[in-house]
Biotite code that builds the C-alpha atoms (Angstrom):
import biotite.structure as struc

atoms = struc.array([
    struc.Atom([1.123, 246.205, 208.787], chain_id="A", res_id=1, res_name="UNK", atom_name="CA", element="C"),
    struc.Atom([2.160, 245.018, 205.374], chain_id="A", res_id=2, res_name="UNK", atom_name="CA", element="C"),
    struc.Atom([0.042, 245.580, 202.303], chain_id="A", res_id=3, res_name="UNK", atom_name="CA", element="C"),
    struc.Atom([-1.502, 242.704, 200.328], chain_id="A", res_id=4, res_name="UNK", atom_name="CA", element="C"),
    struc.Atom([1.384, 242.330, 197.886], chain_id="A", res_id=5, res_name="UNK", atom_name="CA", element="C"),
    struc.Atom([3.982, 242.187, 200.677], chain_id="A", res_id=6, res_name="UNK", atom_name="CA", element="C"),
    struc.Atom([1.890, 239.693, 202.628], chain_id="A", res_id=7, res_name="UNK", atom_name="CA", element="C"),
    struc.Atom([1.467, 237.514, 199.555], chain_id="A", res_id=8, res_name="UNK", atom_name="CA", element="C"),
    struc.Atom([5.206, 237.507, 198.890], chain_id="A", res_id=9, res_name="UNK", atom_name="CA", element="C"),
    struc.Atom([5.921, 236.748, 202.546], chain_id="A", res_id=10, res_name="UNK", atom_name="CA", element="C"),
    struc.Atom([3.509, 233.781, 202.584], chain_id="A", res_id=11, res_name="UNK", atom_name="CA", element="C"),
    struc.Atom([4.810, 232.407, 199.278], chain_id="A", res_id=12, res_name="UNK", atom_name="CA", element="C"),
    struc.Atom([8.415, 232.617, 200.483], chain_id="A", res_id=13, res_name="UNK", atom_name="CA", element="C"),
    struc.Atom([7.489, 230.844, 203.718], chain_id="A", res_id=14, res_name="UNK", atom_name="CA", element="C"),
    struc.Atom([5.667, 228.131, 201.745], chain_id="A", res_id=15, res_name="UNK", atom_name="CA", element="C"),
    struc.Atom([8.734, 227.695, 199.556], chain_id="A", res_id=16, res_name="UNK", atom_name="CA", element="C"),
    struc.Atom([10.873, 227.108, 202.646], chain_id="A", res_id=17, res_name="UNK", atom_name="CA", element="C"),
    struc.Atom([8.446, 224.430, 203.882], chain_id="A", res_id=18, res_name="UNK", atom_name="CA", element="C"),
    struc.Atom([8.173, 222.665, 200.504], chain_id="A", res_id=19, res_name="UNK", atom_name="CA", element="C"),
    struc.Atom([10.417, 219.691, 201.384], chain_id="A", res_id=20, res_name="UNK", atom_name="CA", element="C"),
    struc.Atom([8.540, 219.069, 204.628], chain_id="A", res_id=21, res_name="UNK", atom_name="CA", element="C"),
    struc.Atom([5.208, 219.329, 202.803], chain_id="A", res_id=22, res_name="UNK", atom_name="CA", element="C"),
    struc.Atom([6.290, 216.835, 200.130], chain_id="A", res_id=23, res_name="UNK", atom_name="CA", element="C"),
    struc.Atom([7.654, 214.351, 202.693], chain_id="A", res_id=24, res_name="UNK", atom_name="CA", element="C"),
    struc.Atom([4.539, 214.501, 204.843], chain_id="A", res_id=25, res_name="UNK", atom_name="CA", element="C"),
    struc.Atom([2.319, 214.087, 201.760], chain_id="A", res_id=26, res_name="UNK", atom_name="CA", element="C"),
    struc.Atom([4.353, 211.072, 200.614], chain_id="A", res_id=27, res_name="UNK", atom_name="CA", element="C"),
    struc.Atom([4.140, 209.515, 204.070], chain_id="A", res_id=28, res_name="UNK", atom_name="CA", element="C"),
    struc.Atom([0.393, 210.201, 204.165], chain_id="A", res_id=29, res_name="UNK", atom_name="CA", element="C"),
    struc.Atom([-0.185, 208.633, 200.744], chain_id="A", res_id=30, res_name="UNK", atom_name="CA", element="C"),
    struc.Atom([2.002, 205.655, 201.599], chain_id="A", res_id=31, res_name="UNK", atom_name="CA", element="C"),
    struc.Atom([0.106, 205.091, 204.836], chain_id="A", res_id=32, res_name="UNK", atom_name="CA", element="C"),
    struc.Atom([-3.224, 205.058, 203.004], chain_id="A", res_id=33, res_name="UNK", atom_name="CA", element="C"),
    struc.Atom([-1.891, 202.547, 200.478], chain_id="A", res_id=34, res_name="UNK", atom_name="CA", element="C"),
    struc.Atom([-0.572, 200.393, 203.345], chain_id="A", res_id=35, res_name="UNK", atom_name="CA", element="C"),
    struc.Atom([-3.951, 200.517, 205.098], chain_id="A", res_id=36, res_name="UNK", atom_name="CA", element="C"),
    struc.Atom([-5.762, 199.426, 201.932], chain_id="A", res_id=37, res_name="UNK", atom_name="CA", element="C"),
    struc.Atom([-3.173, 196.743, 201.079], chain_id="A", res_id=38, res_name="UNK", atom_name="CA", element="C"),
    struc.Atom([-3.046, 195.298, 204.622], chain_id="A", res_id=39, res_name="UNK", atom_name="CA", element="C"),
    struc.Atom([-6.668, 195.076, 205.591], chain_id="A", res_id=40, res_name="UNK", atom_name="CA", element="C"),
    struc.Atom([-7.113, 193.930, 209.136], chain_id="A", res_id=41, res_name="UNK", atom_name="CA", element="C"),
    struc.Atom([-3.626, 194.988, 210.233], chain_id="A", res_id=42, res_name="UNK", atom_name="CA", element="C"),
    struc.Atom([-3.362, 197.851, 212.668], chain_id="A", res_id=43, res_name="UNK", atom_name="CA", element="C"),
    struc.Atom([0.291, 198.865, 212.168], chain_id="A", res_id=44, res_name="UNK", atom_name="CA", element="C"),
    struc.Atom([-0.403, 200.946, 209.023], chain_id="A", res_id=45, res_name="UNK", atom_name="CA", element="C"),
    struc.Atom([-2.607, 203.173, 211.165], chain_id="A", res_id=46, res_name="UNK", atom_name="CA", element="C"),
    struc.Atom([0.484, 204.079, 213.212], chain_id="A", res_id=47, res_name="UNK", atom_name="CA", element="C"),
    struc.Atom([2.128, 205.335, 210.019], chain_id="A", res_id=48, res_name="UNK", atom_name="CA", element="C"),
    struc.Atom([-1.040, 207.280, 209.265], chain_id="A", res_id=49, res_name="UNK", atom_name="CA", element="C"),
    struc.Atom([-1.047, 208.885, 212.712], chain_id="A", res_id=50, res_name="UNK", atom_name="CA", element="C"),
    struc.Atom([2.590, 209.943, 212.258], chain_id="A", res_id=51, res_name="UNK", atom_name="CA", element="C"),
    struc.Atom([1.770, 211.463, 208.860], chain_id="A", res_id=52, res_name="UNK", atom_name="CA", element="C"),
    struc.Atom([-1.240, 213.320, 210.275], chain_id="A", res_id=53, res_name="UNK", atom_name="CA", element="C"),
    struc.Atom([0.859, 214.676, 213.148], chain_id="A", res_id=54, res_name="UNK", atom_name="CA", element="C"),
    struc.Atom([3.459, 215.957, 210.664], chain_id="A", res_id=55, res_name="UNK", atom_name="CA", element="C"),
    struc.Atom([0.761, 217.597, 208.544], chain_id="A", res_id=56, res_name="UNK", atom_name="CA", element="C"),
    struc.Atom([-0.824, 219.138, 211.643], chain_id="A", res_id=57, res_name="UNK", atom_name="CA", element="C"),
    struc.Atom([2.577, 220.509, 212.680], chain_id="A", res_id=58, res_name="UNK", atom_name="CA", element="C"),
    struc.Atom([3.026, 222.142, 209.272], chain_id="A", res_id=59, res_name="UNK", atom_name="CA", element="C"),
    struc.Atom([-0.479, 223.582, 209.435], chain_id="A", res_id=60, res_name="UNK", atom_name="CA", element="C"),
    struc.Atom([0.313, 224.963, 212.877], chain_id="A", res_id=61, res_name="UNK", atom_name="CA", element="C"),
    struc.Atom([3.387, 226.764, 211.554], chain_id="A", res_id=62, res_name="UNK", atom_name="CA", element="C"),
    struc.Atom([1.393, 228.174, 208.666], chain_id="A", res_id=63, res_name="UNK", atom_name="CA", element="C"),
    struc.Atom([-1.538, 229.332, 210.772], chain_id="A", res_id=64, res_name="UNK", atom_name="CA", element="C"),
    struc.Atom([0.763, 231.126, 213.219], chain_id="A", res_id=65, res_name="UNK", atom_name="CA", element="C"),
    struc.Atom([2.545, 232.815, 210.317], chain_id="A", res_id=66, res_name="UNK", atom_name="CA", element="C"),
    struc.Atom([-0.706, 233.946, 208.683], chain_id="A", res_id=67, res_name="UNK", atom_name="CA", element="C"),
    struc.Atom([-2.273, 235.091, 211.966], chain_id="A", res_id=68, res_name="UNK", atom_name="CA", element="C"),
    struc.Atom([0.750, 237.300, 212.637], chain_id="A", res_id=69, res_name="UNK", atom_name="CA", element="C"),
    struc.Atom([0.032, 239.236, 209.428], chain_id="A", res_id=70, res_name="UNK", atom_name="CA", element="C"),
    struc.Atom([-3.286, 240.685, 210.590], chain_id="A", res_id=71, res_name="UNK", atom_name="CA", element="C"),
    struc.Atom([-4.001, 242.861, 213.634], chain_id="A", res_id=72, res_name="UNK", atom_name="CA", element="C"),
    struc.Atom([-7.724, 242.026, 213.686], chain_id="A", res_id=73, res_name="UNK", atom_name="CA", element="C"),
    struc.Atom([-8.538, 239.328, 216.311], chain_id="A", res_id=74, res_name="UNK", atom_name="CA", element="C"),
    struc.Atom([-11.626, 238.182, 214.390], chain_id="A", res_id=75, res_name="UNK", atom_name="CA", element="C"),
    struc.Atom([-9.557, 237.767, 211.245], chain_id="A", res_id=76, res_name="UNK", atom_name="CA", element="C"),
    struc.Atom([-6.982, 235.778, 213.228], chain_id="A", res_id=77, res_name="UNK", atom_name="CA", element="C"),
    struc.Atom([-9.761, 233.434, 214.326], chain_id="A", res_id=78, res_name="UNK", atom_name="CA", element="C"),
    struc.Atom([-11.015, 233.091, 210.739], chain_id="A", res_id=79, res_name="UNK", atom_name="CA", element="C"),
    struc.Atom([-7.515, 232.178, 209.544], chain_id="A", res_id=80, res_name="UNK", atom_name="CA", element="C"),
    struc.Atom([-7.260, 229.611, 212.333], chain_id="A", res_id=81, res_name="UNK", atom_name="CA", element="C"),
    struc.Atom([-10.615, 228.026, 211.504], chain_id="A", res_id=82, res_name="UNK", atom_name="CA", element="C"),
    struc.Atom([-9.751, 227.928, 207.788], chain_id="A", res_id=83, res_name="UNK", atom_name="CA", element="C"),
    struc.Atom([-6.626, 225.904, 208.511], chain_id="A", res_id=84, res_name="UNK", atom_name="CA", element="C"),
    struc.Atom([-8.650, 223.534, 210.694], chain_id="A", res_id=85, res_name="UNK", atom_name="CA", element="C"),
    struc.Atom([-11.111, 223.097, 207.808], chain_id="A", res_id=86, res_name="UNK", atom_name="CA", element="C"),
    struc.Atom([-8.224, 222.414, 205.420], chain_id="A", res_id=87, res_name="UNK", atom_name="CA", element="C"),
    struc.Atom([-6.858, 219.784, 207.805], chain_id="A", res_id=88, res_name="UNK", atom_name="CA", element="C"),
    struc.Atom([-10.295, 218.170, 208.174], chain_id="A", res_id=89, res_name="UNK", atom_name="CA", element="C"),
    struc.Atom([-10.600, 218.044, 204.399], chain_id="A", res_id=90, res_name="UNK", atom_name="CA", element="C"),
    struc.Atom([-7.199, 216.322, 204.134], chain_id="A", res_id=91, res_name="UNK", atom_name="CA", element="C"),
    struc.Atom([-8.325, 213.723, 206.663], chain_id="A", res_id=92, res_name="UNK", atom_name="CA", element="C"),
    struc.Atom([-11.716, 213.309, 204.963], chain_id="A", res_id=93, res_name="UNK", atom_name="CA", element="C"),
    struc.Atom([-10.263, 212.792, 201.493], chain_id="A", res_id=94, res_name="UNK", atom_name="CA", element="C"),
    struc.Atom([-7.520, 210.447, 202.616], chain_id="A", res_id=95, res_name="UNK", atom_name="CA", element="C"),
    struc.Atom([-9.542, 208.250, 204.923], chain_id="A", res_id=96, res_name="UNK", atom_name="CA", element="C"),
    struc.Atom([-12.622, 207.718, 202.806], chain_id="A", res_id=97, res_name="UNK", atom_name="CA", element="C"),
    struc.Atom([-11.525, 204.567, 200.986], chain_id="A", res_id=98, res_name="UNK", atom_name="CA", element="C"),
    struc.Atom([-9.657, 202.929, 203.904], chain_id="A", res_id=99, res_name="UNK", atom_name="CA", element="C"),
    struc.Atom([-12.608, 203.427, 206.260], chain_id="A", res_id=100, res_name="UNK", atom_name="CA", element="C"),
    struc.Atom([-15.151, 202.102, 203.750], chain_id="A", res_id=101, res_name="UNK", atom_name="CA", element="C"),
    struc.Atom([-13.016, 199.044, 202.949], chain_id="A", res_id=102, res_name="UNK", atom_name="CA", element="C"),
    struc.Atom([-11.896, 198.192, 206.488], chain_id="A", res_id=103, res_name="UNK", atom_name="CA", element="C"),
    struc.Atom([-15.266, 198.687, 208.163], chain_id="A", res_id=104, res_name="UNK", atom_name="CA", element="C"),
    struc.Atom([-17.263, 197.125, 205.291], chain_id="A", res_id=105, res_name="UNK", atom_name="CA", element="C"),
    struc.Atom([-19.652, 200.065, 205.184], chain_id="A", res_id=106, res_name="UNK", atom_name="CA", element="C"),
    struc.Atom([-22.278, 200.370, 202.432], chain_id="A", res_id=107, res_name="UNK", atom_name="CA", element="C"),
    struc.Atom([-20.486, 202.096, 199.559], chain_id="A", res_id=108, res_name="UNK", atom_name="CA", element="C"),
    struc.Atom([-23.268, 204.371, 198.275], chain_id="A", res_id=109, res_name="UNK", atom_name="CA", element="C"),
    struc.Atom([-24.293, 205.499, 201.753], chain_id="A", res_id=110, res_name="UNK", atom_name="CA", element="C"),
    struc.Atom([-20.657, 206.259, 202.477], chain_id="A", res_id=111, res_name="UNK", atom_name="CA", element="C"),
    struc.Atom([-20.354, 208.314, 199.292], chain_id="A", res_id=112, res_name="UNK", atom_name="CA", element="C"),
    struc.Atom([-23.429, 210.295, 200.316], chain_id="A", res_id=113, res_name="UNK", atom_name="CA", element="C"),
    struc.Atom([-22.014, 211.038, 203.766], chain_id="A", res_id=114, res_name="UNK", atom_name="CA", element="C"),
    struc.Atom([-18.629, 211.866, 202.231], chain_id="A", res_id=115, res_name="UNK", atom_name="CA", element="C"),
    struc.Atom([-20.133, 214.288, 199.713], chain_id="A", res_id=116, res_name="UNK", atom_name="CA", element="C"),
    struc.Atom([-22.254, 215.936, 202.392], chain_id="A", res_id=117, res_name="UNK", atom_name="CA", element="C"),
    struc.Atom([-19.235, 216.485, 204.651], chain_id="A", res_id=118, res_name="UNK", atom_name="CA", element="C"),
    struc.Atom([-17.139, 217.753, 201.726], chain_id="A", res_id=119, res_name="UNK", atom_name="CA", element="C"),
    struc.Atom([-19.845, 220.234, 200.693], chain_id="A", res_id=120, res_name="UNK", atom_name="CA", element="C"),
    struc.Atom([-20.247, 221.491, 204.274], chain_id="A", res_id=121, res_name="UNK", atom_name="CA", element="C"),
    struc.Atom([-16.488, 222.000, 204.626], chain_id="A", res_id=122, res_name="UNK", atom_name="CA", element="C"),
    struc.Atom([-16.204, 223.785, 201.270], chain_id="A", res_id=123, res_name="UNK", atom_name="CA", element="C"),
    struc.Atom([-19.198, 226.041, 201.945], chain_id="A", res_id=124, res_name="UNK", atom_name="CA", element="C"),
    struc.Atom([-17.910, 226.935, 205.417], chain_id="A", res_id=125, res_name="UNK", atom_name="CA", element="C"),
    struc.Atom([-14.497, 227.747, 203.972], chain_id="A", res_id=126, res_name="UNK", atom_name="CA", element="C"),
    struc.Atom([-16.058, 229.960, 201.280], chain_id="A", res_id=127, res_name="UNK", atom_name="CA", element="C"),
    struc.Atom([-18.161, 231.841, 203.842], chain_id="A", res_id=128, res_name="UNK", atom_name="CA", element="C"),
    struc.Atom([-15.109, 232.388, 206.052], chain_id="A", res_id=129, res_name="UNK", atom_name="CA", element="C"),
    struc.Atom([-13.081, 233.573, 203.050], chain_id="A", res_id=130, res_name="UNK", atom_name="CA", element="C"),
    struc.Atom([-15.729, 236.203, 202.249], chain_id="A", res_id=131, res_name="UNK", atom_name="CA", element="C"),
    struc.Atom([-15.933, 237.372, 205.868], chain_id="A", res_id=132, res_name="UNK", atom_name="CA", element="C"),
    struc.Atom([-12.155, 237.569, 206.049], chain_id="A", res_id=133, res_name="UNK", atom_name="CA", element="C"),
    struc.Atom([-12.007, 239.636, 202.875], chain_id="A", res_id=134, res_name="UNK", atom_name="CA", element="C"),
    struc.Atom([-14.474, 242.105, 204.399], chain_id="A", res_id=135, res_name="UNK", atom_name="CA", element="C"),
    struc.Atom([-12.643, 242.265, 207.753], chain_id="A", res_id=136, res_name="UNK", atom_name="CA", element="C"),
    struc.Atom([-9.113, 242.646, 206.393], chain_id="A", res_id=137, res_name="UNK", atom_name="CA", element="C"),
    struc.Atom([-9.023, 243.520, 202.683], chain_id="A", res_id=138, res_name="UNK", atom_name="CA", element="C"),
    struc.Atom([-5.204, 243.499, 202.774], chain_id="A", res_id=139, res_name="UNK", atom_name="CA", element="C"),
    struc.Atom([-5.011, 239.834, 203.770], chain_id="A", res_id=140, res_name="UNK", atom_name="CA", element="C"),
    struc.Atom([-4.497, 237.596, 200.693], chain_id="A", res_id=141, res_name="UNK", atom_name="CA", element="C"),
    struc.Atom([-7.243, 235.115, 199.930], chain_id="A", res_id=142, res_name="UNK", atom_name="CA", element="C"),
    struc.Atom([-6.582, 231.485, 199.067], chain_id="A", res_id=143, res_name="UNK", atom_name="CA", element="C"),
    struc.Atom([-7.380, 232.180, 195.424], chain_id="A", res_id=144, res_name="UNK", atom_name="CA", element="C"),
    struc.Atom([-4.890, 235.038, 195.333], chain_id="A", res_id=145, res_name="UNK", atom_name="CA", element="C"),
    struc.Atom([-2.242, 232.813, 196.875], chain_id="A", res_id=146, res_name="UNK", atom_name="CA", element="C"),
    struc.Atom([-2.928, 230.090, 194.306], chain_id="A", res_id=147, res_name="UNK", atom_name="CA", element="C"),
    struc.Atom([-2.733, 232.455, 191.334], chain_id="A", res_id=148, res_name="UNK", atom_name="CA", element="C"),
    struc.Atom([0.428, 234.146, 192.541], chain_id="A", res_id=149, res_name="UNK", atom_name="CA", element="C"),
    struc.Atom([3.409, 232.983, 190.475], chain_id="A", res_id=150, res_name="UNK", atom_name="CA", element="C"),
    struc.Atom([5.119, 230.188, 192.381], chain_id="A", res_id=151, res_name="UNK", atom_name="CA", element="C"),
    struc.Atom([8.714, 229.158, 191.962], chain_id="A", res_id=152, res_name="UNK", atom_name="CA", element="C"),
    struc.Atom([11.322, 226.963, 193.581], chain_id="A", res_id=153, res_name="UNK", atom_name="CA", element="C"),
    struc.Atom([13.716, 229.880, 193.522], chain_id="A", res_id=154, res_name="UNK", atom_name="CA", element="C"),
    struc.Atom([13.658, 232.553, 196.157], chain_id="A", res_id=155, res_name="UNK", atom_name="CA", element="C"),
    struc.Atom([11.017, 235.181, 195.420], chain_id="A", res_id=156, res_name="UNK", atom_name="CA", element="C"),
    struc.Atom([12.299, 238.671, 194.842], chain_id="A", res_id=157, res_name="UNK", atom_name="CA", element="C"),
    struc.Atom([11.167, 241.304, 197.308], chain_id="A", res_id=158, res_name="UNK", atom_name="CA", element="C"),
])
């Protein structure tokens, strides 16, 4: 298996190749949320949202398969998989908060409380999984290490 530096480079290069798809899906996702807020009561913007979420899920699926292939440990593979599911849930949670509150006329402060509780649970679960993953496979790059790695639009040198 590759060492941590090789894995990090491999993941960063793969992320660079998916950058256009990531930007397009994020733009579609943001546009769908704006359309939902601007067209209260209409259901067609939710179709745009579903398409955006499917595209994001597809990208996450590619990334999780790539990252799972880098570790031989089955428990670590499961941790990587669950972390991507948590990331996806967080994307949905952040993006749908305002549209759901506005369209369903829910009490704002109660909704904020539920939102914060769910966000804290997701972040804590992700942190616990990150620590377990670091103990199981020390050579697998953590999210923090991937964020601090120098990123560029140009091809990374190997």
